[in-house]
C-alpha positions as CSV (number, residue, x, y, z in Angstrom):
1,X,104.2,123.7,98.5
2,X,104.6,126.2,95.7
3,X,102.5,125.8,92.6
4,X,104.8,126.9,89.8
5,X,104.9,126.7,86.1
6,X,108.1,124.8,85.4
7,X,109.8,123.3,82.4
8,X,109.5,119.8,84.0
9,X,105.7,120.1,84.3
10,X,105.5,121.3,80.7
11,X,107.6,118.3,79.6
12,X,105.4,115.9,81.6
13,X,102.2,117.4,80.1
14,X,103.6,117.2,76.6
15,X,104.7,113.6,77.1
16,X,101.3,112.7,78.5
17,X,99.5,114.4,75.6
18,X,101.7,112.6,73.1
19,X,101.3,109.3,74.9
20,X,97.5,109.6,74.9
21,X,97.5,110.8,71.3
22,X,95.4,113.8,72.4
23,X,94.3,116.4,69.9
24,X,94.6,119.2,72.6
25,X,97.9,120.9,72.1
26,X,100.1,120.9,75.2
27,X,100.7,124.6,74.8
28,X,97.1,125.3,75.7
29,X,97.6,123.4,78.9
30,X,100.8,125.4,79.5
31,X,98.8,128.6,79.0
32,X,96.4,127.5,81.8
33,X,99.3,126.8,84.1
34,X,100.9,130.2,83.4
35,X,97.6,132.1,83.8
36,X,96.1,130.3,86.7
37,X,99.3,129.1,88.3
38,X,97.2,126.1,89.4
39,X,97.5,122.8,87.4
40,X,95.6,120.8,89.9
41,X,92.0,121.5,88.9
42,X,92.3,123.1,85.5
43,X,95.0,121.8,83.2
44,X,95.4,118.3,84.6
45,X,91.6,117.7,84.9
46,X,91.1,118.7,81.3
47,X,93.9,116.3,80.3
48,X,92.6,113.5,82.5
49,X,89.2,113.6,80.9
50,X,90.8,112.3,77.8
51,X,92.9,109.6,79.4
52,X,91.7,106.2,80.4
53,X,91.6,106.1,84.2
54,X,90.4,103.7,86.9
55,X,89.7,103.5,90.6
56,X,91.6,101.4,93.2
57,X,89.7,100.4,96.4
58,X,91.4,98.7,99.3
59,X,90.3,97.9,102.9
60,X,92.6,97.1,105.9
61,X,92.3,96.7,109.6
62,X,94.7,98.6,111.9
63,X,95.4,98.0,115.6
64,X,94.7,101.6,116.4
65,X,91.8,104.0,117.1
66,X,90.4,106.1,114.2
67,X,91.8,109.3,115.6
68,X,95.3,107.7,115.7
69,X,95.1,106.6,112.1
70,X,93.8,110.0,111.1
71,X,96.7,111.7,112.8
72,X,99.2,109.2,111.2
73,X,98.0,110.1,107.8
74,X,97.8,113.8,108.2
75,X,100.5,114.8,110.8
76,X,103.7,115.4,108.9
77,X,105.9,114.2,111.8
78,X,104.1,110.9,112.2
79,X,103.7,110.4,108.5
80,X,107.5,110.9,108.0
81,X,108.1,108.5,110.9
82,X,106.1,105.6,109.7
83,X,107.0,105.9,106.0
84,X,110.7,106.8,106.6
85,X,110.4,109.6,104.1
86,X,109.9,113.4,104.5
87,X,106.3,114.7,104.6
88,X,105.0,118.2,105.1
89,X,101.6,119.7,105.8
90,X,98.9,120.0,108.4
91,X,95.4,118.7,109.1
92,X,93.4,121.6,107.8
93,X,91.0,121.9,104.9
94,X,92.8,123.7,102.0
95,X,96.2,122.9,103.4
96,X,98.8,121.7,100.9
97,X,101.1,118.8,101.7
98,X,103.9,116.7,100.3
99,X,104.9,113.1,101.0
100,X,107.8,110.8,100.0
101,X,110.3,113.7,99.7
102,X,108.1,115.6,97.3
103,X,107.1,112.8,95.0
104,X,103.5,113.3,96.1
105,X,101.9,116.7,96.7
106,X,98.4,117.8,97.1
107,X,95.7,119.5,99.0
108,X,93.3,118.5,101.8
109,X,89.8,118.9,100.3
110,X,87.6,117.5,103.1
111,X,88.5,116.4,106.7
112,X,86.4,114.9,109.5
113,X,88.6,114.0,112.4
114,X,88.8,110.3,112.9
115,X,86.2,109.6,110.2
116,X,87.2,110.8,106.7
117,X,90.0,112.4,104.7
118,X,89.6,113.5,101.0
119,X,92.7,114.8,99.2
120,X,93.8,115.8,95.8
121,X,97.0,113.8,95.2
122,X,99.5,114.6,92.5
123,X,102.6,112.5,91.9
124,X,105.3,113.8,89.7
125,X,103.5,112.0,86.9
126,X,99.7,112.4,87.3
127,X,97.0,113.9,89.5
128,X,94.3,111.9,91.3
129,X,91.7,112.0,94.1
130,X,92.1,110.0,97.4
131,X,89.5,109.3,100.0
132,X,90.1,107.5,103.3
133,X,87.1,106.4,105.4
134,X,87.8,105.3,109.0
135,X,85.5,103.3,111.2
136,X,86.0,101.9,114.7
137,X,85.4,98.1,114.8
138,X,86.1,96.2,118.0
139,X,88.7,98.7,119.2
140,X,90.5,98.7,115.9
141,X,90.1,100.8,112.8
142,X,88.8,99.7,109.5
143,X,90.3,101.9,106.9
144,X,88.7,102.0,103.4
145,X,90.7,103.7,100.7
146,X,89.4,104.9,97.3
147,X,92.0,106.2,95.0
148,X,90.4,107.5,91.7
149,X,91.6,109.1,88.5
150,X,94.5,106.6,88.2
151,X,95.9,106.0,84.8
152,X,94.9,102.4,83.9
153,X,98.5,101.4,83.2
154,X,99.4,102.4,86.8
155,X,96.7,100.3,88.5
156,X,98.7,97.2,89.5
157,X,101.8,99.0,90.6
158,X,99.7,101.4,92.7
159,X,97.8,98.6,94.4
160,X,101.1,97.0,95.4
161,X,102.6,100.4,96.3
162,X,99.8,101.0,98.8
163,X,100.6,97.7,100.5
164,X,104.3,98.1,100.5
165,X,104.7,101.8,101.3
166,X,101.6,102.5,103.4
167,X,99.7,99.6,104.9
168,X,102.6,97.5,106.0
169,X,104.6,100.4,107.5
170,X,101.5,101.8,109.2
171,X,100.8,98.4,110.7
172,X,104.4,98.2,112.0
173,X,104.2,101.7,113.4
174,X,101.1,101.0,115.5
175,X,102.5,97.6,116.6
176,X,105.7,99.2,117.8
177,X,103.7,101.9,119.6
178,X,101.6,99.3,121.4
179,X,104.8,97.4,122.5
180,X,106.2,100.6,124.0
181,X,103.2,101.2,126.2
């Protein structure tokens, strides 16, 4: 995934600044993008500090072992298979990834195989932080998800989106795999 200063990102930053009625001029954020070529931690974080954000927490049980769930979330081939949409990336700290045909991009910040995944997530609209915790419970996996730095006006749609586009397809994926064995 390339991190580039683009007119689209400039437009999104300006719209976000205008929407939030920020006093920080968007051209200062653009300057950071050009100089650092990294909007993830510098420009967007500065902007987010001025926006109202929230955290979404969800918990689900999956008919799979924690290592299998870990692989499904991080292996681009499996991720593409269960979501039905292209994903790229690898299970390495610092590795960049994309999901949903590039709508989501980010970086793996912390990884503990079968236990924990922490990622920086950036949609085409806003950046966020995502943490999955996996725990084996009676031969299944309890997955806890904490998605933080979410714009408050996106909260309800995001909650439903996780169910529709991740949890239900992931459950179906593991159910189909069990039936094949």
